[in-house]
N, C-alpha and C positions, 0 to 999 in steps of 0.2 A: 723769288719767282711764284705766281699762286698755282698754287700743283691741282693737276686737271685731275678726276675723278672718274674712274669705265669701270666697271664691277656688272658684271653681266652672269647671272643663273650662280649668284655663288647662296649658298648655304648662312640661315644666321636665326638671331632669336629679337623679337625690340626687349629693351633693356629698361625703358620709360616710352611712354608719351602722354604729348598734352597737347590743349589744343595753340593754335598759331594764327591769330589775325582771325579774319572773318571765316572762310572756307577752308584751312590746312589744317597737321597736322606736326606737333616738331617729335623728330622719332632720336629716339636713345638708341639703336643697334648693334651685335656684339655676330659679326661676318666670322668663317671660321677661320679665313686665309689675310682679310684684313683688318681684324681689330674693330676696336669700339668706333663705332662712328658718328656725328650728327645727320642726321636725315630730314630732307622738309618733303612731306608728301603734299603737293599741294593735290583741292580740293577737295579733300580725302572725305570731308567730314559730312559733304555731300555726296559722296558716292557711296550709297549703302553698303553694296559687296565691298567695297573696297576697304570702306570702312570697318567689316564683320571681320576681318582678317589680320588686319594687324589690330596688335592683342598679342599684351608675354606669354612667353609659355607656350606658341604656337611655331614647331617649326618649320621654317622658310625660305623661298629662291627668292633673290634678290637682286633686279637690275636698277643701279645706279652709278648719274653722272653727274658734271657740272664741275665748276673750278671753287675755291673757295675753303673753309672750312664746313662747310655746309652741304653736302649734296643734295639732288635731287632724286627720288624716287620716281622710275622709270613704269616699271615692272612688278608685282609679286604676285607669286602664286604657293599657295602652302603645297610643300613637299609630304605630309605623312598628317593625318588624322590620331591625339591623342586626347583621352578624355579629361574633360579642363579640370583645373586643379581647383577645391576648394574645400572650405574650412582650415584646418590646421593647416593642411598640405599647401594652397594656396597662401597663407602669411610664409611659411619657407618657400615658396617659391619669391618673394618677393626678398625676404631675405639672401639669396644667395643673388639679385637683380642688384639689393640696395647695395653689399661685401662688391660686384665689378662695377657699379658708377662710381664709391667713391677712390676704387683700390690702382683697377686695368687705366694707364693714364688711352688716350685717345689715339686711332693709325699705330697701337703698338699691337701687331698677329700673335698668337698664342694661338694654334689649334690644338697643341696637348689641353691646356687649359678650357681651347669648346669644346675639348669634346668632353671634359669631366663634367661638364654645365650640361649637358646635351644628356650623359649618365642620369645626374642626379635629376630631370625635368622630370624626363620617362620614368625614373626612379615614386615620383614623387604620382605622379599621373596614375601610375599601376598601385600605389597603395605602400608602397612600402614604407614600414617604423621610420619616422623623418628622423629618431635622434642621430641614429648611424649613418641617413645620408650628408645631413648638414654637417657633421666630426670627417667625412669619408671628402667631403670638396673645401669645409677647411683648410684639413690635411693640404693636399695637392695644392688648393690656391697659395699658401703659401709655401711650398717645395714648387711651384713654378716661378714663382715671382722671384725668388731666391732670400727667402726671409727664413730659415727652417733650421733647424739646426740636427746636427745628426741624432739622431731618436735614440742611436747603440749607447750611446757614449757618450762619458760627461766631457766638462771642457780640459779637464786634469789627463782626457786620453784612456783613459779608465772606461771597463765595459758597463754598463747600468748593470747593478743589480738585483732584483726584485725583492730580498728585504729591508734594502734600502732606502731612506728617502733624500728627495731632491728640489733643489726651486729653480725654473727660469728664471733666466737672466738677457733680457731680448738683445744686446748688444754678445754678450761673452757664453750663451749656451745653457747647457745646463750642468749644475753643481751640486755637486754633492750639499746635505743640511740638515740640520737635528727633526727627527720627528715631527715635534712640537714647532718649530718655527715658523711664520707666520707664512702662505703660500708654498708648505710644503705637498707635493708630491709623493703619493710612494712612487719605487723603480716598478713594481708588476706594474702599473697603472701605464710607465713610458713602455715596456715593452710592450701592452695589447697594442697600442700608439703604433708603436714601432710596423706589427703584424696586421693591423689592421683592425685588430679586435675591437669594433666597439660597442658588441652589443655584452660585453663581459658587464656587470651589475654590478661590479663592486670596484671600478674603476674609473664608471658612466662620467663621475661627476669632476676626480680630477682631468680627464682628455678633454672636458671642456672649457674645466678651466686654465688647461696649459697652453690647445687653442685659439683663444680670449683673449688670454695674456700675451701672443706672440701676436697677436692680427690689430691690436690696440694702439701699439704707438702706429700706424704706417695709416688707423684709422679717422685719429685728433680725437680730439674732447667733447666732440656733436654727436650724439647718442642716435645711434639707428634704430629709424624709427618701427619698422619691423622687428626689432629684438626687443625692445623694447613693448610692442604688441604681444609673444607671446611666452613673456614673460605674466603681463597681465592677463593674461584668456587663458594658457594653460600653465606657461614656464617650460622651457628651453629642459632637458633630460639630454 
Protein backbone atom coordinates (compact mmCIF):
# COMPACT_ATOMS: atom_id res chain seq x y z
CA UNK A 1 0.00 0.00 0.00
CA UNK A 2 1.37 3.41 -0.97
CA UNK A 3 2.16 5.58 2.05
CA UNK A 4 0.35 8.91 2.21
CA UNK A 5 2.25 12.07 3.05
CA UNK A 6 0.68 14.83 5.11
CA UNK A 7 3.04 17.34 6.72
CA UNK A 8 1.79 20.65 8.08
CA UNK A 9 3.99 23.39 9.46
CA UNK A 10 7.04 21.19 10.06
CA UNK A 11 10.47 22.72 10.57
CA UNK A 12 13.04 21.78 7.97
CA UNK A 13 15.96 22.61 5.71
CA UNK A 14 16.73 21.95 2.07
CA UNK A 15 19.77 19.72 1.68
CA UNK A 16 19.87 19.61 -2.13
CA UNK A 17 17.95 21.10 -5.03
CA UNK A 18 17.99 20.42 -8.77
CA UNK A 19 15.77 21.16 -11.78
CA UNK A 20 12.95 18.71 -12.46
CA UNK A 21 11.11 18.68 -15.79
CA UNK A 22 10.42 22.08 -17.35
CA UNK A 23 9.35 24.32 -14.48
CA UNK A 24 9.74 22.38 -11.25
CA UNK A 25 12.41 21.57 -8.68
CA UNK A 26 13.31 18.29 -7.02
CA UNK A 27 14.32 18.86 -3.40
CA UNK A 28 15.90 16.75 -0.72
CA UNK A 29 14.71 18.16 2.60
CA UNK A 30 15.50 17.40 6.22
CA UNK A 31 12.42 17.62 8.46
CA UNK A 32 12.62 17.56 12.23
CA UNK A 33 9.85 15.01 12.82
CA UNK A 34 9.71 13.21 9.45
CA UNK A 35 13.38 12.84 8.55
CA UNK A 36 14.87 13.18 5.07
CA UNK A 37 12.30 13.38 2.28
CA UNK A 38 12.25 13.80 -1.46
CA UNK A 39 9.94 16.66 -2.46
CA UNK A 40 8.69 18.00 -5.79
CA UNK A 41 8.13 21.77 -5.92
CA UNK A 42 5.90 22.11 -8.96
CA UNK A 43 6.29 25.32 -10.93
CA UNK A 44 8.91 26.64 -8.52
CA UNK A 45 11.38 27.59 -11.25
CA UNK A 46 8.89 30.10 -12.65
CA UNK A 47 7.80 31.37 -9.22
CA UNK A 48 10.43 33.95 -8.27
CA UNK A 49 9.27 34.34 -4.66
CA UNK A 50 9.14 30.62 -3.96
CA UNK A 51 12.37 29.89 -5.80
CA UNK A 52 14.12 32.46 -3.64
CA UNK A 53 13.05 30.64 -0.48
CA UNK A 54 13.98 27.18 -1.71
CA UNK A 55 17.68 27.44 -0.90
CA UNK A 56 19.88 25.38 1.44
CA UNK A 57 20.69 26.67 4.95
CA UNK A 58 17.42 28.60 5.35
CA UNK A 59 15.21 27.51 8.28
CA UNK A 60 11.79 26.86 6.74
CA UNK A 61 8.27 25.69 7.59
CA UNK A 62 7.03 23.01 5.18
CA UNK A 63 3.54 21.84 4.21
CA UNK A 64 3.68 18.63 2.16
CA UNK A 65 1.12 16.24 0.73
CA UNK A 66 0.84 13.33 -1.68
CA UNK A 67 1.45 9.61 -2.05
CA UNK A 68 4.48 7.62 -3.06
CA UNK A 69 8.20 8.14 -2.68
CA UNK A 70 8.14 11.86 -3.56
CA UNK A 71 5.98 14.30 -1.60
CA UNK A 72 4.43 17.41 -3.14
CA UNK A 73 5.26 20.85 -1.79
CA UNK A 74 2.09 22.75 -0.87
CA UNK A 75 3.48 25.71 1.06
CA UNK A 76 6.84 26.90 2.34
CA UNK A 77 7.50 29.81 4.69
CA UNK A 78 10.69 31.22 6.12
CA UNK A 79 10.99 30.44 9.82
CA UNK A 80 13.67 33.03 10.63
CA UNK A 81 16.38 34.93 8.79
CA UNK A 82 20.00 33.82 8.95
CA UNK A 83 23.00 35.56 7.37
CA UNK A 84 23.87 33.71 4.14
CA UNK A 85 26.81 31.32 4.30
CA UNK A 86 29.76 32.57 2.28
CA UNK A 87 33.25 31.41 1.33
CA UNK A 88 34.67 28.68 3.52
CA UNK A 89 31.52 28.58 5.67
CA UNK A 90 29.44 27.82 2.58
CA UNK A 91 31.66 24.88 1.63
CA UNK A 92 31.42 23.63 5.21
CA UNK A 93 27.65 23.86 5.00
CA UNK A 94 27.63 21.78 1.84
CA UNK A 95 29.83 19.27 3.65
CA UNK A 96 27.19 18.89 6.38
CA UNK A 97 24.50 18.44 3.72
CA UNK A 98 26.54 15.90 1.80
CA UNK A 99 27.09 13.85 4.96
CA UNK A 100 23.35 13.75 5.61
CA UNK A 101 22.53 12.96 1.98
CA UNK A 102 25.03 10.08 2.01
CA UNK A 103 24.39 8.66 5.48
CA UNK A 104 20.80 9.39 6.50
CA UNK A 105 18.15 7.12 4.95
CA UNK A 106 14.87 8.63 3.86
CA UNK A 107 11.92 8.61 6.26
CA UNK A 108 14.14 7.94 9.28
CA UNK A 109 13.23 10.69 11.73
CA UNK A 110 15.97 11.84 14.09
CA UNK A 111 14.96 15.07 15.88
CA UNK A 112 18.19 15.17 17.90
CA UNK A 113 20.25 15.08 14.70
CA UNK A 114 18.05 17.79 13.19
CA UNK A 115 18.78 19.95 16.25
CA UNK A 116 22.53 19.32 15.89
CA UNK A 117 22.33 20.35 12.25
CA UNK A 118 20.42 23.51 13.19
CA UNK A 119 23.09 24.45 15.73
CA UNK A 120 25.87 23.82 13.21
CA UNK A 121 24.24 25.94 10.48
CA UNK A 122 23.57 28.74 12.97
CA UNK A 123 27.21 28.66 14.10
CA UNK A 124 28.53 28.79 10.53
CA UNK A 125 26.17 31.65 9.68
CA UNK A 126 27.35 33.62 12.71
CA UNK A 127 31.03 33.28 11.79
CA UNK A 128 32.05 30.67 14.36
CA UNK A 129 35.37 28.97 13.64
CA UNK A 130 34.51 26.22 11.17
CA UNK A 131 36.67 23.27 12.27
CA UNK A 132 35.10 22.85 15.74
CA UNK A 133 31.64 23.10 14.16
CA UNK A 134 32.46 20.30 11.70
CA UNK A 135 34.07 18.08 14.33
CA UNK A 136 31.15 18.57 16.69
CA UNK A 137 28.64 17.64 14.00
CA UNK A 138 30.66 14.60 12.88
CA UNK A 139 30.83 13.37 16.49
CA UNK A 140 27.10 13.89 17.02
CA UNK A 141 26.32 12.16 13.72
CA UNK A 142 28.33 9.08 14.71
CA UNK A 143 26.74 8.96 18.15
CA UNK A 144 23.15 9.48 17.02
CA UNK A 145 23.41 6.90 14.23
CA UNK A 146 24.92 4.36 16.61
CA UNK A 147 28.40 4.18 15.09
CA UNK A 148 30.49 5.77 17.86
CA UNK A 149 32.62 3.85 20.36
CA UNK A 150 32.88 4.71 24.04
CA UNK A 151 35.25 7.66 23.69
CA UNK A 152 36.63 7.27 27.22
CA UNK A 153 37.42 3.54 27.19
CA UNK A 154 39.44 1.14 25.03
CA UNK A 155 38.01 -2.14 23.76
CA UNK A 156 39.63 -4.08 26.62
CA UNK A 157 37.69 -2.06 29.19
CA UNK A 158 40.56 0.18 30.27
CA UNK A 159 40.10 3.92 30.68
CA UNK A 160 41.84 6.03 28.03
CA UNK A 161 45.14 7.41 29.35
CA UNK A 162 46.41 10.78 28.15
CA UNK A 163 50.01 9.56 27.85
CA UNK A 164 49.27 6.39 25.86
CA UNK A 165 48.50 5.86 22.18
CA UNK A 166 45.59 4.21 20.44
CA UNK A 167 44.25 3.27 17.04
CA UNK A 168 40.66 3.14 15.82
CA UNK A 169 39.26 -0.17 14.62
CA UNK A 170 35.91 0.47 12.94
CA UNK A 171 34.53 -2.85 14.19
CA UNK A 172 36.16 -3.28 17.60
CA UNK A 173 36.54 0.34 18.69
CA UNK A 174 39.50 2.02 20.36
CA UNK A 175 42.56 -0.22 20.73
CA UNK A 176 45.89 0.50 22.43
CA UNK A 177 48.99 0.61 20.22
CA UNK A 178 52.59 1.76 20.08
CA UNK A 179 53.32 5.48 19.46
CA UNK A 180 54.71 4.89 15.96
CA UNK A 181 52.03 2.47 14.79
CA UNK A 182 50.10 3.42 11.65
CA UNK A 183 47.13 5.66 12.47
CA UNK A 184 48.21 6.02 16.11
CA UNK A 185 46.51 8.87 17.98
CA UNK A 186 47.32 10.26 21.40
CA UNK A 187 45.15 9.35 24.36
CA UNK A 188 45.05 13.06 25.19
CA UNK A 189 43.34 13.69 21.85
CA UNK A 190 40.69 11.08 22.61
CA UNK A 191 40.04 12.69 25.98
CA UNK A 192 39.69 16.06 24.26
CA UNK A 193 37.28 14.45 21.77
CA UNK A 194 35.21 12.92 24.57
CA UNK A 195 35.03 16.33 26.26
CA UNK A 196 34.20 18.08 22.97
CA UNK A 197 37.31 20.22 23.32
CA UNK A 198 37.81 20.79 19.60
CA UNK A 199 39.92 23.93 20.05
CA UNK A 200 42.92 22.14 21.55
CA UNK A 201 45.58 22.69 18.88
CA UNK A 202 47.61 19.66 19.98
CA UNK A 203 44.63 17.36 19.24
CA UNK A 204 43.19 18.92 16.07
CA UNK A 205 44.77 16.49 13.60
CA UNK A 206 44.11 13.39 15.73
CA UNK A 207 40.45 14.24 16.30
CA UNK A 208 39.87 14.79 12.58
CA UNK A 209 41.55 11.46 11.74
CA UNK A 210 39.52 9.56 14.33
CA UNK A 211 36.17 10.94 13.17
CA UNK A 212 36.93 10.49 9.48
CA UNK A 213 38.17 6.96 10.14
CA UNK A 214 34.86 6.05 11.80
CA UNK A 215 32.77 7.70 9.08
CA UNK A 216 34.69 6.11 6.19
CA UNK A 217 33.03 2.64 6.13
CA UNK A 218 29.59 4.22 5.97
CA UNK A 219 30.48 6.76 3.28
CA UNK A 220 31.84 4.20 0.81
CA UNK A 221 34.61 4.70 -1.72
CA UNK A 222 33.18 7.70 -3.57
CA UNK A 223 34.90 10.90 -2.30
CA UNK A 224 32.81 13.66 -0.79
CA UNK A 225 32.92 16.57 -3.23
CA UNK A 226 32.69 19.17 -0.46
CA UNK A 227 35.56 17.61 1.47
CA UNK A 228 37.71 17.68 -1.66
CA UNK A 229 36.86 21.37 -2.12
CA UNK A 230 37.92 22.09 1.45
CA UNK A 231 41.20 20.27 0.93
CA UNK A 232 41.93 22.11 -2.31
CA UNK A 233 41.04 25.59 -1.17
CA UNK A 234 41.84 25.81 2.51
CA UNK A 235 42.51 22.29 3.88
CA UNK A 236 40.23 21.15 6.68
CA UNK A 237 41.68 21.89 10.10
